[in-house]
ChimeraX commands (.cxc) that place a marker at each C-alpha (Angstrom):
marker #1 position 103.54,110.09,79.45 radius 0.5
marker #1 position 102.54,110.08,83.14 radius 0.5
marker #1 position 100.59,107.00,84.21 radius 0.5
marker #1 position 99.01,105.43,87.26 radius 0.5
marker #1 position 96.99,102.23,87.73 radius 0.5
marker #1 position 96.07,101.82,84.05 radius 0.5
marker #1 position 97.64,98.68,82.67 radius 0.5
marker #1 position 95.13,97.98,79.90 radius 0.5
marker #1 position 94.71,101.63,78.89 radius 0.5
marker #1 position 98.46,102.26,78.90 radius 0.5
marker #1 position 99.08,99.35,76.52 radius 0.5
marker #1 position 96.38,100.73,74.20 radius 0.5
marker #1 position 97.92,104.20,74.33 radius 0.5
marker #1 position 101.35,102.77,73.53 radius 0.5
marker #1 position 99.82,100.86,70.59 radius 0.5
marker #1 position 98.59,104.17,69.18 radius 0.5
marker #1 position 102.07,105.65,69.50 radius 0.5
marker #1 position 103.60,102.59,67.85 radius 0.5
marker #1 position 101.50,103.27,64.74 radius 0.5
marker #1 position 102.81,106.84,64.32 radius 0.5
marker #1 position 105.21,107.74,61.51 radius 0.5
marker #1 position 106.89,110.75,63.09 radius 0.5
marker #1 position 110.26,110.88,64.83 radius 0.5
marker #1 position 110.01,110.95,68.61 radius 0.5
marker #1 position 111.18,109.36,71.82 radius 0.5
marker #1 position 108.94,107.99,74.55 radius 0.5
marker #1 position 109.22,108.49,78.32 radius 0.5
marker #1 position 106.74,106.66,80.55 radius 0.5
marker #1 position 106.71,107.65,84.22 radius 0.5
marker #1 position 104.64,105.42,86.49 radius 0.5
marker #1 position 103.06,106.15,89.88 radius 0.5
marker #1 position 100.89,103.04,90.22 radius 0.5
marker #1 position 99.95,101.71,93.64 radius 0.5
marker #1 position 100.89,98.20,92.48 radius 0.5
marker #1 position 103.16,96.96,89.68 radius 0.5
marker #1 position 104.11,99.48,87.01 radius 0.5
marker #1 position 101.61,99.75,84.17 radius 0.5
marker #1 position 104.36,99.26,81.59 radius 0.5
marker #1 position 105.40,95.94,83.17 radius 0.5
marker #1 position 102.76,93.80,81.44 radius 0.5
marker #1 position 103.14,91.55,78.38 radius 0.5
marker #1 position 101.04,93.81,76.15 radius 0.5
marker #1 position 102.76,97.04,77.21 radius 0.5
marker #1 position 106.23,95.48,76.91 radius 0.5
marker #1 position 105.34,94.27,73.40 radius 0.5
marker #1 position 104.38,97.78,72.31 radius 0.5
marker #1 position 107.51,99.24,73.89 radius 0.5
marker #1 position 109.57,96.76,71.87 radius 0.5
marker #1 position 107.74,97.78,68.69 radius 0.5
marker #1 position 108.56,101.42,69.42 radius 0.5
marker #1 position 112.18,100.65,70.17 radius 0.5
marker #1 position 112.66,98.55,67.03 radius 0.5
marker #1 position 111.08,101.33,64.95 radius 0.5
marker #1 position 113.80,103.71,66.13 radius 0.5
marker #1 position 111.92,105.50,68.92 radius 0.5
marker #1 position 114.09,105.75,72.05 radius 0.5
marker #1 position 112.12,104.43,75.03 radius 0.5
marker #1 position 112.61,105.15,78.73 radius 0.5
marker #1 position 110.46,103.86,81.57 radius 0.5
marker #1 position 110.65,104.44,85.28 radius 0.5
marker #1 position 108.84,104.83,88.57 radius 0.5
marker #1 position 108.40,108.26,90.16 radius 0.5
marker #1 position 107.41,108.00,93.80 radius 0.5
marker #1 position 106.22,109.22,96.22 radius 0.5
marker #1 position 103.35,111.00,94.52 radius 0.5
marker #1 position 103.35,114.76,94.99 radius 0.5
marker #1 position 100.51,115.58,92.63 radius 0.5
marker #1 position 99.78,115.79,88.91 radius 0.5
marker #1 position 101.68,119.03,88.38 radius 0.5
marker #1 position 104.82,117.67,90.05 radius 0.5
marker #1 position 104.65,114.55,87.90 radius 0.5
marker #1 position 104.51,116.65,84.74 radius 0.5
marker #1 position 107.31,118.84,86.08 radius 0.5
marker #1 position 109.41,115.71,86.57 radius 0.5
marker #1 position 108.82,114.60,82.98 radius 0.5
marker #1 position 109.54,118.05,81.55 radius 0.5
marker #1 position 112.81,118.30,83.49 radius 0.5
marker #1 position 114.07,115.18,81.69 radius 0.5
marker #1 position 113.40,116.50,78.19 radius 0.5
marker #1 position 115.75,118.46,75.97 radius 0.5
marker #1 position 113.70,118.11,72.78 radius 0.5
marker #1 position 112.46,121.22,70.99 radius 0.5
marker #1 position 108.88,119.96,71.19 radius 0.5
marker #1 position 107.34,117.89,73.99 radius 0.5
marker #1 position 104.08,115.98,73.71 radius 0.5
marker #1 position 102.19,115.36,76.93 radius 0.5
marker #1 position 99.94,112.37,76.27 radius 0.5
marker #1 position 97.57,110.97,78.89 radius 0.5
marker #1 position 97.58,107.24,79.54 radius 0.5
marker #1 position 94.01,106.70,78.30 radius 0.5
marker #1 position 94.23,108.15,74.78 radius 0.5
marker #1 position 94.61,106.19,71.52 radius 0.5
marker #1 position 96.11,108.19,68.65 radius 0.5
marker #1 position 95.09,107.52,65.06 radius 0.5
marker #1 position 98.00,107.08,62.62 radius 0.5
marker #1 position 99.38,110.43,61.48 radius 0.5
marker #1 position 98.29,112.38,64.56 radius 0.5
marker #1 position 101.76,113.14,65.92 radius 0.5
marker #1 position 103.05,114.14,62.48 radius 0.5
marker #1 position 100.05,116.46,62.02 radius 0.5
marker #1 position 100.68,118.13,65.39 radius 0.5
marker #1 position 104.36,118.56,64.56 radius 0.5
marker #1 position 103.54,120.08,61.17 radius 0.5
marker #1 position 100.95,122.38,62.72 radius 0.5
marker #1 position 103.14,123.82,65.47 radius 0.5
marker #1 position 105.93,124.41,62.96 radius 0.5
marker #1 position 103.69,126.22,60.49 radius 0.5
marker #1 position 101.71,128.15,63.10 radius 0.5
marker #1 position 104.73,129.19,65.16 radius 0.5
marker #1 position 102.80,129.21,68.43 radius 0.5
marker #1 position 103.48,127.88,71.92 radius 0.5
marker #1 position 101.26,124.81,71.80 radius 0.5
marker #1 position 98.89,122.80,69.66 radius 0.5
marker #1 position 96.50,120.17,70.93 radius 0.5
marker #1 position 94.42,117.25,69.74 radius 0.5
marker #1 position 91.31,117.26,71.92 radius 0.5
marker #1 position 90.24,113.81,73.06 radius 0.5
marker #1 position 86.91,112.65,71.67 radius 0.5
marker #1 position 84.54,110.17,73.26 radius 0.5
marker #1 position 83.25,108.19,70.31 radius 0.5
marker #1 position 80.49,106.53,72.36 radius 0.5
marker #1 position 78.79,109.94,71.90 radius 0.5
marker #1 position 79.02,109.88,68.10 radius 0.5
marker #1 position 75.23,109.98,67.73 radius 0.5
marker #1 position 74.89,112.70,70.38 radius 0.5
marker #1 position 74.85,115.89,68.28 radius 0.5
marker #1 position 75.33,119.10,70.31 radius 0.5
marker #1 position 75.08,122.11,67.96 radius 0.5
marker #1 position 74.82,124.61,70.83 radius 0.5
marker #1 position 78.16,123.43,72.21 radius 0.5
marker #1 position 79.80,123.89,68.81 radius 0.5
marker #1 position 78.70,127.53,68.55 radius 0.5
marker #1 position 81.97,129.01,69.96 radius 0.5
marker #1 position 84.03,127.37,67.19 radius 0.5
marker #1 position 86.32,129.87,65.46 radius 0.5
marker #1 position 89.34,129.14,63.30 radius 0.5
marker #1 position 92.67,130.87,63.40 radius 0.5
marker #1 position 93.47,132.57,60.11 radius 0.5
marker #1 position 97.19,133.08,60.35 radius 0.5
marker #1 position 99.41,132.46,63.37 radius 0.5
marker #1 position 97.60,132.16,66.72 radius 0.5
marker #1 position 97.92,135.31,68.76 radius 0.5
marker #1 position 98.60,135.52,72.51 radius 0.5
marker #1 position 95.39,135.32,74.52 radius 0.5
marker #1 position 94.49,135.64,78.17 radius 0.5
marker #1 position 91.88,133.04,79.15 radius 0.5
marker #1 position 89.78,133.44,82.29 radius 0.5
marker #1 position 86.50,132.03,83.58 radius 0.5
marker #1 position 83.45,133.88,82.30 radius 0.5
marker #1 position 85.10,135.27,79.16 radius 0.5
marker #1 position 84.09,134.44,75.60 radius 0.5
marker #1 position 87.35,132.50,75.25 radius 0.5
marker #1 position 86.48,130.43,78.32 radius 0.5
marker #1 position 83.21,129.33,76.76 radius 0.5
marker #1 position 85.13,127.45,74.09 radius 0.5
marker #1 position 85.52,124.57,76.57 radius 0.5
marker #1 position 82.28,123.08,75.24 radius 0.5
marker #1 position 83.98,122.35,71.89 radius 0.5
marker #1 position 85.72,119.37,73.47 radius 0.5
marker #1 position 82.76,117.69,75.15 radius 0.5
marker #1 position 81.63,114.20,74.13 radius 0.5
marker #1 position 82.31,113.59,70.39 radius 0.5
marker #1 position 82.28,117.29,69.47 radius 0.5
marker #1 position 85.82,117.28,67.96 radius 0.5
marker #1 position 84.81,114.45,65.63 radius 0.5
marker #1 position 81.67,116.32,64.58 radius 0.5
marker #1 position 83.67,119.49,63.92 radius 0.5
marker #1 position 86.08,117.59,61.67 radius 0.5
marker #1 position 83.40,116.22,59.35 radius 0.5
marker #1 position 83.90,117.44,55.80 radius 0.5
marker #1 position 87.68,117.81,55.97 radius 0.5
marker #1 position 89.48,116.16,53.08 radius 0.5
marker #1 position 92.22,113.56,53.67 radius 0.5
marker #1 position 95.42,115.33,54.64 radius 0.5
marker #1 position 93.62,118.61,55.37 radius 0.5
marker #1 position 93.76,120.18,58.82 radius 0.5
marker #1 position 92.43,123.27,60.56 radius 0.5
marker #1 position 93.66,125.31,63.54 radius 0.5
marker #1 position 91.00,126.73,65.85 radius 0.5
marker #1 position 90.75,128.82,69.00 radius 0.5
marker #1 position 90.62,126.98,72.32 radius 0.5
marker #1 position 90.04,127.47,76.00 radius 0.5
marker #1 position 92.44,124.59,76.67 radius 0.5
marker #1 position 93.02,121.05,75.42 radius 0.5
marker #1 position 93.02,117.95,77.58 radius 0.5
marker #1 position 94.87,114.70,77.05 radius 0.5
marker #1 position 97.17,115.35,74.07 radius 0.5
marker #1 position 99.14,118.60,73.82 radius 0.5
marker #1 position 102.36,119.36,71.94 radius 0.5
marker #1 position 104.36,122.25,73.41 radius 0.5
marker #1 position 107.25,124.28,72.17 radius 0.5
marker #1 position 109.43,123.29,75.13 radius 0.5
marker #1 position 111.23,126.65,75.31 radius 0.5
marker #1 position 107.91,128.50,75.51 radius 0.5
marker #1 position 106.58,126.12,78.18 radius 0.5
marker #1 position 109.71,126.57,80.27 radius 0.5
marker #1 position 109.67,130.36,79.79 radius 0.5
marker #1 position 106.05,130.39,81.02 radius 0.5
marker #1 position 107.14,128.61,84.20 radius 0.5
marker #1 position 106.44,125.04,83.14 radius 0.5
marker #1 position 104.82,123.17,86.00 radius 0.5
marker #1 position 106.96,124.79,88.71 radius 0.5
marker #1 position 103.76,125.92,90.41 radius 0.5
marker #1 position 103.40,122.38,91.76 radius 0.5
marker #1 position 105.25,123.61,94.86 radius 0.5
marker #1 position 102.33,125.93,95.71 radius 0.5
marker #1 position 99.60,123.29,95.31 radius 0.5
marker #1 position 98.37,120.57,97.64 radius 0.5
marker #1 position 99.19,117.10,96.37 radius 0.5
marker #1 position 95.52,116.43,95.59 radius 0.5
marker #1 position 94.58,118.73,92.71 radius 0.5
marker #1 position 93.44,118.82,89.08 radius 0.5
marker #1 position 93.67,121.33,86.23 radius 0.5
marker #1 position 97.46,121.61,86.21 radius 0.5
marker #1 position 97.45,121.25,82.42 radius 0.5
marker #1 position 94.87,124.03,82.08 radius 0.5
marker #1 position 96.99,126.47,84.06 radius 0.5
marker #1 position 100.18,125.65,82.19 radius 0.5
marker #1 position 98.42,126.07,78.84 radius 0.5
marker #1 position 96.93,129.42,79.84 radius 0.5
marker #1 position 100.36,130.71,80.73 radius 0.5
marker #1 position 101.86,129.53,77.45 radius 0.5
marker #1 position 98.95,130.94,75.41 radius 0.5
marker #1 position 99.31,134.31,77.15 radius 0.5
marker #1 position 102.90,134.45,75.90 radius 0.5
marker #1 position 102.80,132.85,72.48 radius 0.5
marker #1 position 99.32,131.64,71.58 radius 0.5
marker #1 position 97.95,128.16,71.04 radius 0.5
marker #1 position 95.49,126.21,68.91 radius 0.5
marker #1 position 93.46,123.06,68.67 radius 0.5
marker #1 position 93.90,120.96,65.54 radius 0.5
marker #1 position 91.23,119.21,63.48 radius 0.5
marker #1 position 90.97,116.39,62.79 radius 0.5
marker #1 position 91.93,115.50,66.32 radius 0.5
marker #1 position 92.92,111.87,65.92 radius 0.5
marker #1 position 92.87,111.46,69.71 radius 0.5
marker #1 position 90.30,108.98,71.01 radius 0.5
marker #1 position 89.45,108.92,74.69 radius 0.5
marker #1 position 89.29,105.38,76.04 radius 0.5
marker #1 position 86.54,106.51,78.44 radius 0.5
marker #1 position 87.99,104.59,81.37 radius 0.5
marker #1 position 87.13,105.57,84.96 radius 0.5
marker #1 position 89.27,108.39,86.31 radius 0.5
marker #1 position 92.25,107.59,88.53 radius 0.5
marker #1 position 91.92,111.05,90.14 radius 0.5
marker #1 position 88.64,110.86,92.11 radius 0.5
marker #1 position 89.43,113.84,94.35 radius 0.5
marker #1 position 88.77,116.87,92.13 radius 0.5
marker #1 position 88.02,119.50,94.76 radius 0.5
marker #1 position 91.13,121.63,94.17 radius 0.5
marker #1 position 91.31,123.27,90.74 radius 0.5
marker #1 position 94.85,124.55,90.20 radius 0.5
marker #1 position 94.04,127.99,88.75 radius 0.5
marker #1 position 91.33,128.67,91.35 radius 0.5
marker #1 position 93.52,127.62,94.25 radius 0.5
marker #1 position 96.51,129.70,93.18 radius 0.5
marker #1 position 94.33,132.74,92.43 radius 0.5
marker #1 position 92.77,132.51,95.89 radius 0.5
marker #1 position 96.19,132.06,97.45 radius 0.5
marker #1 position 97.57,135.10,95.62 radius 0.5
marker #1 position 94.56,137.14,96.72 radius 0.5
marker #1 position 95.06,136.15,100.33 radius 0.5
marker #1 position 98.73,137.18,100.19 radius 0.5
marker #1 position 97.83,140.53,98.59 radius 0.5
marker #1 position 95.40,141.20,101.41 radius 0.5
marker #1 position 97.92,140.41,104.10 radius 0.5
marker #1 position 96.82,136.84,104.69 radius 0.5
marker #1 position 98.95,133.86,103.81 radius 0.5
marker #1 position 102.60,134.66,103.71 radius 0.5
marker #1 position 102.23,138.07,105.41 radius 0.5
marker link #1:1,2 radius 0.2
marker link #1:2,3 radius 0.2
marker link #1:3,4 radius 0.2
marker link #1:4,5 radius 0.2
marker link #1:5,6 radius 0.2
marker link #1:6,7 radius 0.2
marker link #1:7,8 radius 0.2
marker link #1:8,9 radius 0.2
marker link #1:9,10 radius 0.2
marker link #1:10,11 radius 0.2
marker link #1:11,12 radius 0.2
marker link #1:12,13 radius 0.2
marker link #1:13,14 radius 0.2
marker link #1:14,15 radius 0.2
marker link #1:15,16 radius 0.2
marker link #1:16,17 radius 0.2
marker link #1:17,18 radius 0.2
marker link #1:18,19 radius 0.2
marker link #1:19,20 radius 0.2
marker link #1:20,21 radius 0.2
marker link #1:21,22 radius 0.2
marker link #1:22,23 radius 0.2
marker link #1:23,24 radius 0.2
marker link #1:24,25 radius 0.2
marker link #1:25,26 radius 0.2
marker link #1:26,27 radius 0.2
marker link #1:27,28 radius 0.2
marker link #1:28,29 radius 0.2
marker link #1:29,30 radius 0.2
marker link #1:30,31 radius 0.2
marker link #1:31,32 radius 0.2
marker link #1:32,33 radius 0.2
marker link #1:33,34 radius 0.2
marker link #1:34,35 radius 0.2
marker link #1:35,36 radius 0.2
marker link #1:36,37 radius 0.2
marker link #1:37,38 radius 0.2
marker link #1:38,39 radius 0.2
marker link #1:39,40 radius 0.2
marker link #1:40,41 radius 0.2
marker link #1:41,42 radius 0.2
marker link #1:42,43 radius 0.2
marker link #1:43,44 radius 0.2
marker link #1:44,45 radius 0.2
marker link #1:45,46 radius 0.2
marker link #1:46,47 radius 0.2
marker link #1:47,48 radius 0.2
marker link #1:48,49 radius 0.2
marker link #1:49,50 radius 0.2
marker link #1:50,51 radius 0.2
marker link #1:51,52 radius 0.2
marker link #1:52,53 radius 0.2
marker link #1:53,54 radius 0.2
marker link #1:54,55 radius 0.2
marker link #1:55,56 radius 0.2
marker link #1:56,57 radius 0.2
marker link #1:57,58 radius 0.2
marker link #1:58,59 radius 0.2
marker link #1:59,60 radius 0.2
marker link #1:60,61 radius 0.2
marker link #1:61,62 radius 0.2
marker link #1:62,63 radius 0.2
marker link #1:63,64 radius 0.2
marker link #1:64,65 radius 0.2
marker link #1:65,66 radius 0.2
marker link #1:66,67 radius 0.2
marker link #1:67,68 radius 0.2
marker link #1:68,69 radius 0.2
marker link #1:69,70 radius 0.2
marker link #1:70,71 radius 0.2
marker link #1:71,72 radius 0.2
marker link #1:72,73 radius 0.2
marker link #1:73,74 radius 0.2
marker link #1:74,75 radius 0.2
marker link #1:75,76 radius 0.2
marker link #1:76,77 radius 0.2
marker link #1:77,78 radius 0.2
marker link #1:78,79 radius 0.2
marker link #1:79,80 radius 0.2
marker link #1:80,81 radius 0.2
marker link #1:81,82 radius 0.2
marker link #1:82,83 radius 0.2
marker link #1:83,84 radius 0.2
marker link #1:84,85 radius 0.2
marker link #1:85,86 radius 0.2
marker link #1:86,87 radius 0.2
marker link #1:87,88 radius 0.2
marker link #1:88,89 radius 0.2
marker link #1:89,90 radius 0.2
marker link #1:90,91 radius 0.2
marker link #1:91,92 radius 0.2
marker link #1:92,93 radius 0.2
marker link #1:93,94 radius 0.2
marker link #1:94,95 radius 0.2
marker link #1:95,96 radius 0.2
marker link #1:96,97 radius 0.2
marker link #1:97,98 radius 0.2
marker link #1:98,99 radius 0.2
marker link #1:99,100 radius 0.2
marker link #1:100,101 radius 0.2
marker link #1:101,102 radius 0.2
marker link #1:102,103 radius 0.2
marker link #1:103,104 radius 0.2
marker link #1:104,105 radius 0.2
marker link #1:105,106 radius 0.2
marker link #1:106,107 radius 0.2
marker link #1:107,108 radius 0.2
marker link #1:108,109 radius 0.2
marker link #1:109,110 radius 0.2
marker link #1:110,111 radius 0.2
marker link #1:111,112 radius 0.2
marker link #1:112,113 radius 0.2
marker link #1:113,114 radius 0.2
marker link #1:114,115 radius 0.2
marker link #1:115,116 radius 0.2
marker link #1:116,117 radius 0.2
marker link #1:117,118 radius 0.2
marker link #1:118,119 radius 0.2
marker link #1:119,120 radius 0.2
marker link #1:120,121 radius 0.2
marker link #1:121,122 radius 0.2
marker link #1:122,123 radius 0.2
marker link #1:123,124 radius 0.2
marker link #1:124,125 radius 0.2
marker link #1:125,126 radius 0.2
marker link #1:126,127 radius 0.2
marker link #1:127,128 radius 0.2
marker link #1:128,129 radius 0.2
marker link #1:129,130 radius 0.2
marker link #1:130,131 radius 0.2
marker link #1:131,132 radius 0.2
marker link #1:132,133 radius 0.2
marker link #1:133,134 radius 0.2
marker link #1:134,135 radius 0.2
marker link #1:135,136 radius 0.2
marker link #1:136,137 radius 0.2
marker link #1:137,138 radius 0.2
marker link #1:138,139 radius 0.2
marker link #1:139,140 radius 0.2
marker link #1:140,141 radius 0.2
marker link #1:141,142 radius 0.2
marker link #1:142,143 radius 0.2
marker link #1:143,144 radius 0.2
marker link #1:144,145 radius 0.2
marker link #1:145,146 radius 0.2
marker link #1:146,147 radius 0.2
marker link #1:147,148 radius 0.2
marker link #1:148,149 radius 0.2
marker link #1:149,150 radius 0.2
marker link #1:150,151 radius 0.2
marker link #1:151,152 radius 0.2
marker link #1:152,153 radius 0.2
marker link #1:153,154 radius 0.2
marker link #1:154,155 radius 0.2
marker link #1:155,156 radius 0.2
marker link #1:156,157 radius 0.2
marker link #1:157,158 radius 0.2
marker link #1:158,159 radius 0.2
marker link #1:159,160 radius 0.2
marker link #1:160,161 radius 0.2
marker link #1:161,162 radius 0.2
marker link #1:162,163 radius 0.2
marker link #1:163,164 radius 0.2
marker link #1:164,165 radius 0.2
marker link #1:165,166 radius 0.2
marker link #1:166,167 radius 0.2
marker link #1:167,168 radius 0.2
marker link #1:168,169 radius 0.2
marker link #1:169,170 radius 0.2
marker link #1:170,171 radius 0.2
marker link #1:171,172 radius 0.2
marker link #1:172,173 radius 0.2
marker link #1:173,174 radius 0.2
marker link #1:174,175 radius 0.2
marker link #1:175,176 radius 0.2
marker link #1:176,177 radius 0.2
marker link #1:177,178 radius 0.2
marker link #1:178,179 radius 0.2
marker link #1:179,180 radius 0.2
marker link #1:180,181 radius 0.2
marker link #1:181,182 radius 0.2
marker link #1:182,183 radius 0.2
marker link #1:183,184 radius 0.2
marker link #1:184,185 radius 0.2
marker link #1:185,186 radius 0.2
marker link #1:186,187 radius 0.2
marker link #1:187,188 radius 0.2
marker link #1:188,189 radius 0.2
marker link #1:189,190 radius 0.2
marker link #1:190,191 radius 0.2
marker link #1:191,192 radius 0.2
marker link #1:192,193 radius 0.2
marker link #1:193,194 radius 0.2
marker link #1:194,195 radius 0.2
marker link #1:195,196 radius 0.2
marker link #1:196,197 radius 0.2
marker link #1:197,198 radius 0.2
marker link #1:198,199 radius 0.2
marker link #1:199,200 radius 0.2
marker link #1:200,201 radius 0.2
marker link #1:201,202 radius 0.2
marker link #1:202,203 radius 0.2
marker link #1:203,204 radius 0.2
marker link #1:204,205 radius 0.2
marker link #1:205,206 radius 0.2
marker link #1:206,207 radius 0.2
marker link #1:207,208 radius 0.2
marker link #1:208,209 radius 0.2
marker link #1:209,210 radius 0.2
marker link #1:210,211 radius 0.2
marker link #1:211,212 radius 0.2
marker link #1:212,213 radius 0.2
marker link #1:213,214 radius 0.2
marker link #1:214,215 radius 0.2
marker link #1:215,216 radius 0.2
marker link #1:216,217 radius 0.2
marker link #1:217,218 radius 0.2
marker link #1:218,219 radius 0.2
marker link #1:219,220 radius 0.2
marker link #1:220,221 radius 0.2
marker link #1:221,222 radius 0.2
marker link #1:222,223 radius 0.2
marker link #1:223,224 radius 0.2
marker link #1:224,225 radius 0.2
marker link #1:225,226 radius 0.2
marker link #1:226,227 radius 0.2
marker link #1:227,228 radius 0.2
marker link #1:228,229 radius 0.2
marker link #1:229,230 radius 0.2
marker link #1:230,231 radius 0.2
marker link #1:231,232 radius 0.2
marker link #1:232,233 radius 0.2
marker link #1:233,234 radius 0.2
marker link #1:234,235 radius 0.2
marker link #1:235,236 radius 0.2
marker link #1:236,237 radius 0.2
marker link #1:237,238 radius 0.2
marker link #1:238,239 radius 0.2
marker link #1:239,240 radius 0.2
marker link #1:240,241 radius 0.2
marker link #1:241,242 radius 0.2
marker link #1:242,243 radius 0.2
marker link #1:243,244 radius 0.2
marker link #1:244,245 radius 0.2
marker link #1:245,246 radius 0.2
marker link #1:246,247 radius 0.2
marker link #1:247,248 radius 0.2
marker link #1:248,249 radius 0.2
marker link #1:249,250 radius 0.2
marker link #1:250,251 radius 0.2
marker link #1:251,252 radius 0.2
marker link #1:252,253 radius 0.2
marker link #1:253,254 radius 0.2
marker link #1:254,255 radius 0.2
marker link #1:255,256 radius 0.2
marker link #1:256,257 radius 0.2
marker link #1:257,258 radius 0.2
marker link #1:258,259 radius 0.2
marker link #1:259,260 radius 0.2
marker link #1:260,261 radius 0.2
marker link #1:261,262 radius 0.2
marker link #1:262,263 radius 0.2
marker link #1:263,264 radius 0.2
marker link #1:264,265 radius 0.2
marker link #1:265,266 radius 0.2
marker link #1:266,267 radius 0.2
marker link #1:267,268 radius 0.2
marker link #1:268,269 radius 0.2
marker link #1:269,270 radius 0.2
view
C-alpha cells in the first residue's frame, strides 16, 4: 500500500483490511511531506489488529519521491508472495473482498483481477449509457491489447461514479461475476510472476517524477500477456477524498508512446 499525506484515509483503509478473513501480509510505504500516515493513534490501532490476527505488518518511509511508478516498483521488489494486492490509501474494503479476489484469480487463471472503486455518493446517479460496454467473461479471460479509441478502451466508463455498485445489483450473496475491463483503479490483485514478466513498474526510469496512469500501463502489459478481469460485487468503496496528485499532465502510456515514436524517428536517444 503506497501512501502520502492521508492520515485519516489510511486509517480507514487499514480498518477495511483488518476486517478481511483471508491470509495476507501488509506493507505500507509512506511518502508524506510530514509525519508518516501510519504514525497516528487510529492507524497504529488498526495495524495492531492486523498483527494480532496473524497478518504480518511492515511499515516504512520511502524517500525521496521519484514518482508513482517508482513507488509501486519499490513495493513490488519487496514481495515474494504469489499474489500481490495493490491497494490505494483511500479505499475501504467490505468484508470478504480480498478472499473473493483471491478465489477469482485462482479460478480464472489470469494475470490480474480488480475490484473497481465505487463512489457511493453517486448511488442515486444512474448512468445506463455508461454501463452499455459491460460484458462478462465466460471462461478464463483471454489476452487483450487495450488502446485508446478501441471498443475495449470504452469500457472505462463502467467504473465511473457508483457504476460498479449498480452493475452488481441482483447478485445473490456469495455470487460473483468476472467482466471485461479497460483497467481497474485502486484495488488490483496481480499474479506476481505475470506482473514481473510483463516488466512490472520498471518503466518508472523512463518517466518524469510527476506522472499518473502508471497502474493503467502496468495492467495493459499484464493483460496483453495473460488477460485480466474486473470482479462484481466490487466491495471497494472510494473515500472520495481530494487527490494528493494534483499534477496530472503526464499520462504514463501517452508519454512513453511519444518517447518511443521520437526515438524511432531519430529523435530522442538517436
